[in-house]
Structure formats: C-alpha cells, structure tokens
LODREN-302745 format. One record per residue: residue number from 1; z, y negated, x of N, C-alpha, C in turn; residue in one letter. Coordinates in Angstrom, 2 decimals, padded with zeros to 5 digits. Each point is the difference from the previous one (the first is absolute). Layout:
N
- num	n.w	n.v	n.u	ca.w	ca.v	ca.u	c.w	c.v	c.u	residuo
- NUM	Z	Y	X	Z	Y	X	Z	Y	X	A $
...
END
This chain:
256
- num	n.w	n.v	n.u	ca.w	ca.v	ca.u	c.w	c.v	c.u	residuo
- 1	221.21	-230.43	092.72	000.43	001.39	-000.23	-000.51	000.46	-001.35	X $
- 2	-000.72	001.10	-000.08	-000.49	000.49	-001.29	001.15	000.48	-000.85	X $
- 3	-000.12	-000.23	-001.28	001.05	000.38	-000.93	-000.41	001.25	-000.75	X $
- 4	001.00	000.77	-000.41	-000.27	001.13	-000.87	-000.27	-000.49	-001.40	X $
- 5	-000.51	000.89	-000.80	-000.25	-000.33	-001.40	001.29	-000.42	-000.67	X $
- 6	-000.04	-001.16	-000.66	001.15	-000.44	-000.77	000.97	-000.85	000.77	X $
- 7	-000.30	-000.38	001.27	000.90	-000.86	000.75	-000.77	-001.20	000.50	X $
- 8	000.71	-001.08	000.27	-000.62	-001.19	000.50	000.95	-000.72	000.93	X $
- 9	-000.59	-000.76	000.92	000.83	-000.67	001.00	000.61	-001.25	-000.59	X $
- 10	001.28	-000.21	000.32	000.70	-001.20	-000.40	000.05	-000.95	001.18	X $
- 11	000.43	-001.28	-000.21	000.09	-000.94	001.10	000.91	000.54	001.09	X $
- 12	-000.37	-000.30	001.25	000.79	000.42	001.14	-000.36	001.38	000.50	X $
- 13	-001.03	000.62	-000.57	-000.45	001.29	000.48	000.70	001.17	-000.65	X $
- 14	000.94	-000.23	-000.92	000.69	001.10	-000.66	-000.87	000.55	-001.11	X $
- 15	000.23	001.24	-000.36	-000.73	000.63	-001.10	000.83	-000.12	-001.26	X $
- 16	-000.62	-000.48	-001.05	000.73	-000.20	-001.25	000.44	001.34	-000.57	X $
- 17	001.25	000.07	-000.41	000.55	001.23	-000.54	-000.37	000.10	-001.48	X $
- 18	-000.99	000.82	-000.31	-000.43	000.11	-001.39	000.12	001.42	-000.51	X $
- 19	000.76	000.85	000.71	000.26	001.33	-000.51	-001.17	000.95	000.14	X $
- 20	-000.97	-000.27	000.90	-001.17	000.85	000.09	-000.14	000.67	001.36	X $
- 21	000.62	-000.50	001.03	-000.24	000.50	001.36	000.46	001.44	000.18	X $
- 22	001.13	000.36	-000.59	000.50	001.37	000.15	-000.05	000.77	-001.31	X $
- 23	-000.72	-000.52	-000.98	-000.15	000.67	-001.29	-000.81	001.27	000.21	X $
- 24	000.51	001.15	-000.45	-000.63	001.28	000.28	-001.15	000.33	-000.93	X $
- 25	-000.15	-000.74	-001.10	-000.99	000.25	-001.05	000.44	001.17	-000.86	X $
- 26	-000.35	000.00	-001.29	000.47	001.07	-000.90	-000.34	001.40	000.46	X $
- 27	-001.14	000.15	000.68	-000.39	001.33	000.47	000.37	000.24	001.45	X $
- 28	000.71	-000.94	000.63	000.39	000.17	001.39	-001.10	-000.27	000.99	X $
- 29	-001.13	-000.56	-000.45	-001.15	-000.17	000.89	000.28	-001.00	001.12	X $
- 30	000.76	-001.05	-000.27	000.32	-000.97	001.06	000.89	000.63	001.06	X $
- 31	000.90	000.87	-000.40	000.83	000.72	000.96	-000.86	000.86	000.90	X $
- 32	-000.93	000.74	-000.58	-000.88	000.85	000.78	-000.86	-000.83	000.94	X $
- 33	-000.49	-001.14	-000.46	-000.82	-000.87	000.84	000.77	-000.48	001.22	X $
- 34	001.26	-000.38	-000.18	000.78	-000.48	001.14	000.32	001.12	000.98	X $
- 35	000.20	001.22	-000.50	000.21	001.14	000.91	-001.28	000.26	000.79	X $
- 36	-001.15	-000.04	-000.67	-001.27	000.21	000.69	-000.28	-001.12	001.00	X $
- 37	000.38	-001.21	-000.34	-000.21	-001.14	000.90	000.82	000.16	001.27	X $
- 38	001.18	000.59	-000.09	000.83	000.22	001.19	-000.68	000.99	000.94	X $
- 39	-000.72	000.98	-000.54	-000.81	000.89	000.81	000.76	001.04	000.78	X $
- 40	001.21	000.32	-000.39	000.83	000.98	000.71	000.11	001.25	-000.86	X $
- 41	-000.84	000.99	000.26	-000.06	001.22	-000.81	000.06	-000.35	-001.49	X $
- 42	-000.94	-000.81	-000.49	000.13	-000.54	-001.36	000.06	001.06	-001.09	X $
- 43	-000.80	001.08	000.12	000.03	001.02	-001.04	001.34	000.71	-000.02	X $
- 44	000.53	000.30	001.18	001.30	000.66	000.09	001.09	-000.88	-000.60	X $
- 45	000.03	-001.28	000.38	001.04	-000.91	-000.50	-000.13	-000.17	-001.50	X $
- 46	-001.22	-000.15	-000.50	-000.20	-000.16	-001.44	000.50	001.20	-000.76	X $
- 47	-000.34	001.20	000.46	000.42	001.21	-000.69	001.53	000.13	-000.01	X $
- 48	000.63	-000.32	001.13	001.46	000.10	000.07	000.65	-000.97	-000.96	X $
- 49	-000.49	-001.25	-000.02	000.58	-001.01	-000.88	-000.17	000.38	-001.46	X $
- 50	-001.20	000.38	-000.39	-000.25	000.33	-001.40	000.77	001.23	-000.44	X $
- 51	000.12	000.99	000.88	000.77	001.19	-000.34	001.48	-000.34	-000.17	X $
- 52	000.51	-000.88	000.84	001.41	-000.36	-000.07	000.31	-000.84	-001.24	X $
- 53	-000.99	-000.78	-000.46	000.23	-000.80	-001.20	000.15	000.88	-001.24	X $
- 54	-000.54	001.21	000.04	000.22	000.99	-001.05	-000.38	-000.54	-001.38	X $
- 55	-001.15	-000.67	-000.06	-000.49	-000.47	-001.29	000.46	-001.39	-000.39	X $
- 56	000.94	-000.60	000.72	000.44	-001.36	-000.32	-001.12	-000.99	000.34	X $
- 57	-000.06	-001.05	-000.78	-001.04	-001.01	000.20	000.46	-001.01	001.04	X $
- 58	-000.75	-000.17	001.11	000.39	-001.00	001.00	-000.17	-001.41	-000.56	X $
- 59	000.95	-000.86	000.31	-000.03	-001.37	-000.48	-000.29	-000.97	001.14	X $
- 60	000.75	000.13	001.09	-000.16	-000.88	001.15	000.22	000.82	001.26	X $
- 61	-000.61	-000.43	001.10	000.10	000.78	001.23	-000.07	-000.89	001.22	X $
- 62	000.43	000.56	001.12	-000.09	-000.66	001.30	-000.35	001.08	001.02	X $
- 63	-001.13	-000.17	000.68	-000.47	000.96	000.99	-000.09	-000.71	001.35	X $
- 64	000.61	000.61	001.02	-000.03	-000.61	001.33	-000.31	001.06	001.06	X $
- 65	-000.98	-000.29	000.83	-000.35	000.84	001.15	000.51	-000.68	001.26	X $
- 66	000.73	000.74	000.82	000.52	-000.54	001.25	-000.53	000.81	001.17	X $
- 67	-000.27	-000.69	001.09	-000.50	000.62	001.22	000.89	-000.39	001.17	X $
- 68	000.41	000.99	000.78	000.85	-000.23	001.17	-000.67	000.60	001.23	X $
- 69	000.04	-000.75	001.10	-000.57	000.46	001.25	001.10	000.30	001.01	X $
- 70	-000.16	001.08	000.74	000.82	000.27	001.16	-000.91	000.00	001.23	X $
- 71	000.54	000.39	001.13	-000.82	-000.01	001.22	-001.18	000.96	-000.10	X $
- 72	000.18	001.10	-000.68	-001.05	001.03	-000.03	-000.42	000.42	-001.40	X $
- 73	000.69	-000.47	-001.04	-000.26	000.51	-001.33	-000.14	-001.12	-001.02	X $
- 74	-000.69	000.34	-001.07	-000.15	-000.88	-001.16	000.62	000.68	-001.20	X $
- 75	000.93	-000.67	-000.66	000.68	000.57	-001.15	-000.27	-000.88	-001.22	X $
- 76	-000.35	000.64	-001.11	-000.20	-000.71	-001.26	000.80	000.67	-001.09	X $
- 77	000.43	-000.80	-000.97	000.66	000.57	-001.17	-000.17	-000.95	-001.17	X $
- 78	000.02	000.56	-001.18	-000.22	-000.78	-001.22	001.16	000.20	-000.94	X $
- 79	000.36	-001.06	-000.68	001.06	000.03	-001.01	-000.56	-000.56	-001.29	X $
- 80	000.21	000.72	-001.09	-000.46	-000.45	-001.32	001.20	-000.04	-000.94	X $
- 81	000.30	-001.18	-000.51	001.02	-000.16	-001.03	-000.71	-000.20	-001.33	X $
- 82	000.34	000.81	-000.99	-000.66	-000.07	-001.30	001.06	-000.10	-001.08	X $
- 83	-000.06	-001.07	-000.77	000.87	-000.18	-001.15	-000.72	000.56	-001.21	X $
- 84	000.57	001.03	-000.60	-000.67	000.71	-001.10	001.00	000.22	-001.13	X $
- 85	-000.14	-000.80	-001.05	000.86	000.11	-001.18	001.47	-000.10	000.38	X $
- 86	000.73	001.11	000.02	001.45	-000.07	000.23	000.42	000.45	001.39	X $
- 87	-000.95	000.13	000.95	000.34	000.48	001.34	-000.71	-000.84	001.07	X $
- 88	000.58	000.04	001.20	-000.66	-000.50	001.20	-000.32	001.22	000.86	X $
- 89	-001.27	000.15	000.34	-000.41	001.14	000.81	-000.35	-000.47	001.40	X $
- 90	000.50	000.72	001.02	-000.22	-000.37	001.39	-000.70	001.16	000.70	X $
- 91	-001.14	-000.26	000.59	-000.73	000.99	000.78	-000.18	-000.52	001.41	X $
- 92	000.27	000.87	000.98	-000.19	-000.37	001.40	-000.77	001.12	000.68	X $
- 93	-001.07	-000.36	000.70	-000.84	000.98	000.70	-000.22	-000.49	001.42	X $
- 94	000.24	000.87	000.97	-000.38	-000.29	001.38	-000.65	001.24	000.59	X $
- 95	-000.61	-000.18	001.17	-000.65	001.13	000.65	000.56	000.20	001.39	X $
- 96	-000.15	001.20	000.48	000.50	000.37	001.32	-001.05	000.83	000.71	X $
- 97	-000.31	-000.38	001.24	-000.99	000.71	000.80	000.68	001.00	000.93	X $
- 98	-000.54	001.20	000.03	000.59	001.05	000.81	-000.77	000.26	001.29	X $
- 99	-001.11	-000.70	000.21	-000.72	000.16	001.25	-000.46	-001.36	000.49	X $
- 100	-000.48	-000.07	001.23	-000.33	-001.26	000.62	-001.21	-000.66	-000.62	X $
- 101	-000.98	000.76	-000.44	-001.22	-000.61	-000.55	000.09	-000.25	-001.49	X $
- 102	001.11	000.36	-000.65	000.21	-000.32	-001.40	-000.73	000.89	-000.98	X $
- 103	-000.50	001.15	000.46	-000.72	000.89	-000.91	000.94	000.85	-000.85	X $
- 104	001.24	000.15	000.44	000.99	000.78	-000.74	001.03	-000.95	-000.59	X $
- 105	-000.17	-000.35	-001.27	000.81	-001.03	-000.65	000.66	000.55	-001.24	X $
- 106	001.22	-000.41	-000.24	000.74	000.40	-001.19	000.47	-001.27	-000.72	X $
- 107	-000.22	-000.05	-001.31	000.49	-001.10	-000.82	001.32	000.41	-000.64	X $
- 108	000.99	-000.84	000.14	001.31	000.27	-000.58	000.23	-000.95	-001.17	X $
- 109	000.37	000.56	-001.14	000.14	-000.75	-001.25	001.43	000.08	-000.50	X $
- 110	000.53	-001.13	-000.41	001.29	-000.03	-000.69	-000.15	-000.85	-001.25	X $
- 111	000.65	000.42	-001.08	-000.07	-000.75	-001.25	001.35	000.03	-000.68	X $
- 112	000.28	-001.06	-000.73	001.26	-000.11	-000.74	-000.24	-000.79	-001.27	X $
- 113	000.63	000.42	-001.06	-000.11	-000.69	-001.28	001.39	-000.44	-000.42	X $
- 114	000.15	-001.31	-000.23	001.30	-000.59	-000.28	-000.04	-000.66	-001.37	X $
- 115	000.90	000.33	-000.92	000.06	-000.72	-001.28	000.28	-001.49	000.24	X $
- 116	-000.68	-000.85	-000.73	000.20	-001.44	000.17	001.46	-000.37	-000.24	X $
- 117	000.64	000.68	-000.93	001.38	-000.32	-000.33	000.95	000.29	001.16	X $
- 118	-000.43	000.81	000.99	000.86	000.34	001.12	-000.15	-000.95	001.18	X $
- 119	-000.99	-000.90	-000.05	-000.21	-000.94	001.10	001.14	-001.01	000.04	X $
- 120	000.65	-000.12	001.14	001.14	-000.88	000.15	-000.40	-001.43	000.35	X $
- 121	-001.01	-000.16	000.83	-000.38	-001.35	000.41	-001.45	-000.01	000.47	X $
- 122	-000.63	-001.16	-000.19	-001.33	-000.29	000.53	000.13	-001.29	000.79	X $
- 123	-000.14	000.08	001.31	000.27	-001.13	000.88	-001.29	-000.48	000.65	X $
- 124	-000.23	-001.31	-000.07	-001.14	-000.62	000.66	000.51	-000.96	001.06	X $
- 125	-000.56	000.09	001.21	000.30	-000.95	001.08	-001.29	-000.67	000.40	X $
- 126	-000.02	-001.34	000.01	-001.21	-000.75	000.27	000.09	-000.64	001.40	X $
- 127	-001.16	-000.32	000.55	-000.09	-000.80	001.22	-001.12	-001.00	-000.17	X $
- 128	000.29	-001.26	000.31	-000.99	-001.07	-000.07	-000.22	-000.58	001.39	X $
- 129	-001.26	-000.25	000.35	-000.34	-000.62	001.27	000.12	-001.52	-000.12	X $
- 130	000.60	-000.60	001.03	000.17	-001.46	000.04	000.62	-000.53	-001.30	X $
- 131	001.26	000.36	-000.28	000.60	-000.39	-001.29	000.11	-001.51	-000.18	X $
- 132	-000.03	-000.76	001.09	000.06	-001.46	-000.15	-001.24	-000.56	-000.70	X $
- 133	-001.07	000.81	-000.06	-001.22	-000.44	-000.66	-000.17	000.65	-001.38	X $
- 134	001.07	000.62	-000.50	-000.10	000.71	-001.27	-000.30	-000.95	-001.16	X $
- 135	-000.93	000.42	-000.85	-000.29	-000.67	-001.27	-000.15	001.10	-001.04	X $
- 136	000.17	-000.31	-001.29	-000.20	001.03	-001.02	-001.37	000.67	000.13	X $
- 137	000.00	001.32	000.03	-001.23	000.75	000.16	-000.27	000.46	001.42	X $
- 138	000.90	-000.37	000.95	-000.18	000.46	001.37	000.04	001.52	000.06	X $
- 139	-000.92	000.57	000.74	-000.10	001.46	000.06	001.18	000.60	000.77	X $
- 140	000.45	001.17	-000.45	001.05	000.75	000.69	-000.62	000.69	001.21	X $
- 141	000.65	-000.13	001.16	-000.51	000.61	001.22	000.32	001.49	000.07	X $
- 142	001.20	000.36	-000.46	000.44	001.40	000.09	000.96	000.29	-001.13	X $
- 143	-000.05	001.23	-000.50	000.88	000.39	-001.09	000.53	001.40	000.28	X $
- 144	001.30	000.19	-000.22	000.63	001.31	000.10	000.52	000.40	-001.38	X $
- 145	-000.42	001.17	-000.46	000.42	000.53	-001.30	000.89	001.21	000.24	X $
- 146	001.22	-000.05	-000.54	000.94	001.11	000.13	000.44	000.42	-001.39	X $
- 147	-000.10	001.29	-000.29	000.41	000.56	-001.29	001.07	001.05	000.27	X $
- 148	001.11	-000.11	-000.70	001.12	000.91	000.21	000.38	000.66	-001.32	X $
- 149	000.28	001.30	000.06	000.41	000.70	-001.22	001.09	001.03	000.23	X $
- 150	000.13	000.59	001.16	000.99	001.05	000.18	001.37	-000.54	000.39	X $
- 151	000.02	-001.15	000.65	001.27	-000.52	000.49	000.45	000.67	001.28	X $
- 152	-000.77	000.95	000.53	000.37	000.63	001.26	-000.23	-000.97	001.15	X $
- 153	000.82	000.12	001.02	-000.07	-000.88	001.13	-000.86	000.61	001.10	X $
- 154	-000.97	-000.77	000.47	-000.80	000.39	001.14	000.61	-000.62	001.25	X $
- 155	000.45	000.84	000.92	000.74	-000.46	001.17	-000.88	-000.03	001.23	X $
- 156	000.14	-001.06	000.77	-000.63	-000.10	001.31	001.11	-000.23	001.01	X $
- 157	000.31	001.01	000.79	001.15	-000.02	000.89	-000.43	-000.07	001.46	X $
- 158	000.85	-000.63	000.81	-000.20	-000.05	001.44	001.36	-000.18	000.65	X $
- 159	000.15	000.41	001.27	001.31	-000.08	000.66	000.53	-001.42	000.04	X $
- 160	001.28	-000.14	-000.32	000.64	-001.31	000.05	000.23	-000.38	001.46	X $
- 161	-000.23	-001.26	000.32	000.14	-000.48	001.36	001.26	-000.84	000.14	X $
- 162	000.55	000.05	001.19	001.20	-000.78	000.31	-000.40	-001.26	000.76	X $
- 163	000.76	-001.08	-000.18	-000.31	-001.24	000.69	000.23	000.10	001.50	X $
- 164	000.85	000.95	000.40	000.27	000.20	001.42	-001.10	000.87	000.61	X $
- 165	-000.82	-000.53	000.89	-001.10	000.81	000.56	000.48	001.17	000.84	X $
- 166	001.26	-000.02	000.44	000.53	001.09	000.82	000.67	001.09	-000.85	X $
- 167	000.14	-000.23	-001.29	000.71	000.95	-000.85	-000.84	001.25	-000.20	X $
- 168	000.63	001.17	000.15	-000.65	001.29	-000.16	000.51	000.76	-001.23	X $
- 169	000.85	-000.64	-000.80	000.59	000.68	-001.15	-001.03	000.20	-001.10	X $
- 170	000.28	001.00	-000.82	-000.85	000.28	-001.15	000.47	-000.85	-001.17	X $
- 171	-000.83	-000.93	-000.45	000.36	-000.91	-001.09	-000.61	000.43	-001.33	X $
- 172	-000.50	001.20	-000.08	-000.55	000.48	-001.25	-001.39	-000.57	-000.26	X $
- 173	-000.31	-000.13	-001.27	-001.32	-000.45	-000.40	000.10	-001.19	-000.95	X $
- 174	-001.05	-000.78	000.00	-000.13	-001.08	-000.95	-001.42	000.03	-000.55	X $
- 175	-000.25	-000.78	-001.03	-001.33	000.02	-000.57	-000.07	-000.76	-001.30	X $
- 176	-001.05	000.24	-000.74	-000.23	-000.68	-001.27	-000.22	001.04	-001.09	X $
- 177	000.30	-000.39	-001.22	-000.19	000.86	-001.16	-000.78	-000.77	-001.06	X $
- 178	-000.98	000.65	-000.59	-000.81	-000.63	-001.05	-000.25	001.00	-001.10	X $
- 179	000.04	-000.48	-001.24	-000.23	000.87	-001.16	-001.39	-000.27	-000.57	X $
- 180	-001.02	000.14	000.85	-001.37	-000.27	-000.39	-000.78	001.31	000.02	X $
- 181	-000.51	000.41	-001.14	-000.75	001.24	-000.07	-001.46	-000.20	000.39	X $
- 182	-000.57	-001.14	-000.35	-001.37	-000.33	000.38	-000.01	-001.42	000.54	X $
- 183	-000.58	-000.18	001.16	-000.17	-001.32	000.59	-001.45	-000.14	000.43	X $
- 184	-000.65	-001.06	-000.47	-001.39	-000.26	000.36	-000.13	-001.43	000.50	X $
- 185	-000.68	-000.15	001.14	-000.25	-001.32	000.59	-001.48	-000.30	-000.14	X $
- 186	-000.30	-001.12	-000.64	-001.39	-000.41	-000.21	-000.19	-001.36	000.65	X $
- 187	-000.96	-000.10	000.89	-000.24	-001.21	000.76	-001.38	-000.55	-000.33	X $
- 188	-000.10	-001.31	-000.15	-001.30	-000.60	-000.27	-000.93	000.15	001.20	X $
- 189	000.56	000.03	001.20	-000.82	000.13	001.20	-000.57	001.40	000.13	X $
- 190	000.81	001.03	-000.32	-000.45	001.38	000.15	-000.68	000.53	-001.25	X $
- 191	000.51	-000.35	-001.19	-000.47	000.59	-001.25	-000.83	-000.94	-000.85	X $
- 192	000.06	-001.31	000.28	-000.72	-000.97	-000.80	000.90	-000.66	-001.03	X $
- 193	-000.33	-001.24	-000.36	000.83	-000.75	-000.93	000.03	000.63	-001.38	X $
- 194	-001.10	000.60	-000.41	-000.05	000.63	-001.33	000.99	001.16	-000.09	X $
- 195	000.16	000.74	001.11	000.94	001.12	000.02	001.43	-000.51	-000.14	X $
- 196	000.32	-001.13	000.62	001.34	-000.57	-000.11	000.29	-000.40	-001.44	X $
- 197	-000.94	-000.69	-000.61	000.19	-000.43	-001.39	000.04	001.19	-000.94	X $
- 198	-000.78	001.03	000.30	000.03	001.20	-000.83	001.33	000.71	000.08	X $
- 199	000.61	000.03	001.20	001.32	000.62	000.15	001.05	-000.77	-000.78	X $
- 200	-000.08	-001.31	000.01	000.96	-000.80	-000.77	-000.20	000.23	-001.50	X $
- 201	-001.25	000.09	-000.43	-000.27	000.25	-001.42	000.54	001.36	-000.43	X $
- 202	-000.20	001.03	000.85	000.51	001.33	-000.32	001.52	-000.02	-000.11	X $
- 203	000.66	-000.69	000.92	001.46	-000.07	-000.04	000.47	-000.68	-001.27	X $
- 204	-000.69	-001.03	-000.45	000.38	-000.68	-001.24	-000.17	000.94	-001.20	X $
- 205	-001.09	000.76	-000.01	-000.21	000.95	-001.09	001.10	001.06	-000.02	X $
- 206	000.37	000.48	001.18	001.05	001.01	000.10	001.33	-000.58	-000.45	X $
- 207	000.29	-001.21	000.36	001.25	-000.64	-000.42	000.05	-000.15	-001.51	X $
- 208	-001.10	-000.45	-000.60	-000.01	-000.17	-001.45	000.25	001.32	-000.71	X $
- 209	-000.60	001.08	000.51	000.21	001.31	-000.60	001.43	000.47	000.18	X $
- 210	000.59	-000.29	001.16	001.34	000.47	000.32	001.06	-000.65	-000.89	X $
- 211	-000.21	-001.25	-000.38	000.99	-000.71	-000.81	-000.37	-000.02	-001.48	X $
- 212	-001.07	000.70	-000.38	-000.41	000.02	-001.40	001.02	000.76	-000.84	X $
- 213	000.10	-000.32	-001.28	000.92	000.74	-000.87	-000.37	001.47	-000.07	X $
- 214	001.00	000.83	-000.22	-000.24	001.43	-000.15	-000.71	000.29	-001.30	X $
- 215	-000.82	001.05	000.03	-000.62	000.48	-001.23	000.94	000.99	-000.67	X $
- 216	-000.40	000.52	-001.16	000.84	000.96	-000.70	000.22	001.28	000.82	X $
- 217	-000.93	000.29	000.91	000.17	001.18	000.85	000.82	-000.29	001.24	X $
- 218	000.40	-001.25	000.17	000.83	-000.35	001.14	-000.76	-000.39	001.24	X $
- 219	-001.33	-000.22	-000.09	-000.82	-000.29	001.17	-000.59	-001.40	-000.10	X $
- 220	-000.04	-000.69	001.14	-000.76	-001.24	000.06	-001.48	000.35	000.10	X $
- 221	-000.84	-000.79	-000.65	-001.43	000.27	000.00	-000.72	-001.18	000.63	X $
- 222	-000.79	000.30	001.04	-000.79	-001.04	000.64	-001.19	-000.36	-000.88	X $
- 223	-000.24	-001.29	-000.15	-001.09	-000.47	-000.85	-001.15	-000.49	000.86	X $
- 224	-001.21	000.09	-000.55	-001.17	-000.54	000.68	000.12	-001.51	000.11	X $
- 225	-000.60	-000.61	001.04	000.09	-001.45	000.13	-000.66	-000.69	-001.18	X $
- 226	000.50	-001.15	-000.39	-000.58	-000.70	-001.15	-001.43	-000.43	000.26	X $
- 227	-000.81	000.09	-001.01	-001.38	-000.44	000.10	-000.09	-001.44	-000.50	X $
- 228	-000.99	-000.73	000.55	-000.13	-001.41	-000.34	-001.43	-000.28	-000.45	X $
- 229	-000.38	000.43	-001.22	-001.36	-000.28	-000.48	-000.19	-001.50	-000.19	X $
- 230	-001.19	-000.47	000.31	-000.25	-001.44	-000.03	-000.33	-000.52	-001.40	X $
- 231	-000.60	000.86	-000.83	-000.46	-000.51	-001.29	000.67	000.68	-001.18	X $
- 232	001.02	000.78	000.26	000.64	000.72	-001.11	000.92	-000.93	-000.77	X $
- 233	-000.02	000.13	-001.31	000.88	-000.80	-000.84	001.35	000.68	-000.14	X $
- 234	001.05	-000.78	-000.04	001.32	000.63	-000.17	000.12	000.65	-001.36	X $
- 235	000.57	001.20	-000.02	000.19	000.70	-001.26	001.27	-000.47	-000.68	X $
- 236	000.03	000.02	-001.34	001.23	-000.40	-000.69	001.12	000.96	000.32	X $
- 237	001.23	-000.48	000.04	001.13	000.87	000.34	000.17	001.11	-001.03	X $
- 238	000.29	001.19	000.47	000.22	001.14	-000.88	001.37	-000.12	-000.65	X $
- 239	000.16	000.53	-001.21	001.32	-000.06	-000.65	001.03	000.80	000.78	X $
- 240	001.21	-000.50	000.04	001.08	000.69	000.70	000.39	001.25	-000.78	X $
- 241	000.12	001.09	000.71	000.31	001.27	-000.62	001.48	000.30	000.12	X $
- 242	000.43	001.03	-000.68	001.38	000.42	000.05	000.11	001.17	000.98	X $
- 243	000.94	-000.11	000.92	000.18	001.02	001.01	001.41	000.56	-000.11	X $
- 244	000.13	001.31	000.21	001.31	000.62	000.05	000.67	-000.24	001.34	X $
- 245	001.31	-000.07	000.00	000.74	-000.18	001.25	-000.16	001.25	000.87	X $
- 246	-000.17	-000.21	001.30	-000.28	001.09	000.91	001.11	001.04	000.02	X $
- 247	001.25	-000.43	-000.12	001.11	000.91	000.20	000.58	000.54	-001.31	X $
- 248	000.17	-000.87	-001.01	000.67	000.45	-001.21	-000.88	000.00	-001.23	X $
- 249	-001.27	-000.41	000.14	-000.92	000.06	-001.12	000.15	-001.12	-001.00	X $
- 250	000.92	-000.96	000.25	000.16	-001.11	-000.95	-001.18	-000.94	000.09	X $
- 251	-000.27	-000.68	-001.10	-001.11	-000.95	-000.05	000.35	-001.20	000.86	X $
- 252	-000.88	-000.29	001.01	000.28	-001.13	000.89	-001.05	-001.11	-000.15	X $
- 253	-000.90	000.12	-000.98	-001.02	-001.02	-000.20	000.04	-000.51	-001.43	X $
- 254	-000.94	-000.86	-000.31	-000.09	-000.52	-001.36	-001.46	-000.29	-000.30	X $
- 255	-000.33	-000.02	-001.28	-001.37	-000.30	-000.38	-000.31	-001.46	000.21	X $
- 256	-001.31	-000.30	000.16	-000.40	-001.38	000.12	000.24	-000.72	-001.32	X $
END
C-alpha cells in the first residue's frame, strides 16, 4: 500500500501514527488535496469549507466520500471535519437528481461550526478481524468515530410488539436514543487501511484539543502535530516566566 508523505508502515500492516496523515498544513494545502482526491464537486466543497472557517487556520482534518446504491439510483455524499484553532467545523454535501438521466442535479450543503470547548465526547469503536491472531501492530478492520456536543437525543422509534401473536392491542412505541451529532464509519475494505488510521489520528488530535487547558480567552486551541526532525539539536530550555493568574491576576509562577 503506498503511503502518503510523512507516514510509514509499521509491523502487521498498520500505519505508524506520526501526526502527518491528517495534518492540514499551515496553508491548508493538504486539506484541499484530500478534498480534490475525493473528487466530489471539489471546488464547491473547498469553497464552502474555507468560507466557513472564516480565516481560521486548519490544523487537522478528516474527509470521507460515501457512495450508496439503490435499485435505480446512485447516491454520493461527502463529509469534511476540520479542526481549526478553537473550533471543529463540519461540512456535509450531497446531490439530488431531479430527472432520470441525471442532467438536472442539485447539490445540498450543510455546515456547522462547534467550539472545541462545547464538545462533550469523542468516541472511537474499533473492530479487529480474527482477534485470536492479534499481535501488537495488527491493523484495525473498521472504525466508528462519534462526536457529540449538543446532548440532544436522536430517536429511532418503531411500534412495540407483544409476545402474543394474536394480540391486537396498541402497545405504543419503542426504540433507541443516541446523543451523537456526527457519526462516521471507516472501513479498511471500503476506504483503505490508511483512511482507518487517519480517522484514528484525527480523533486523537480532537481529543487532545478538547481536554487542553483553557487560554486567557476561554478557548481551547488545537495545535499542529509535533514535528520530528532527524538531525536537529535540542535547544536549551527557556527560562521560566512569570504569569498572572487567569481569574484574579495574582502571580502564579516564579523565576528560574
């Protein structure tokens, strides 16, 4: 499997997590490249994402194109998650055909910007093939990423059934409730192993930003992934500075 720039394969077929797979680059060029690689109205998606970022610098991103087939139709849609400084931006684009030959098409766009500090949870669910053969470095077969921030419940209801097959009474409804605002399923079989590892890397970056200390403005700030130069010498530690307390202005540091 070819690797992207800055990544390398680890034993067992897994891709080593080195903070480069979903790195957006300081100018956002890697983000644009992944949108173009997906090939789903790339200029439209790029313009929507960049406009929604409103000047914020993208740090890490996850772009996924999904295709669904029915008996007579082909449906595609793309989701782009972009972590940019103190926000998570979500863009979703799908298309709808109004005629049989597909010449009359409308693209529908939705976007949302969520402060990192408002994210309640980042959940990862893994699946491994043949777990009895698991060794360190075994590749993940499937990954589900769920991000929640509103706390609203998404309900899936259906009529409640009675154990008595002859019963005709109305037993109301039953169902499930989930507080997941974004759910993405990435499969090594459908999307490739690199996409699975990239989704896990993005989730880790988002988690680190979500639990980072608040800044003086009250916002968590996403940081670029650490760089690992091979020949750089370590710099001497900088002297410790004096910082004012965030709330009352008292001195909370000391000189070296």
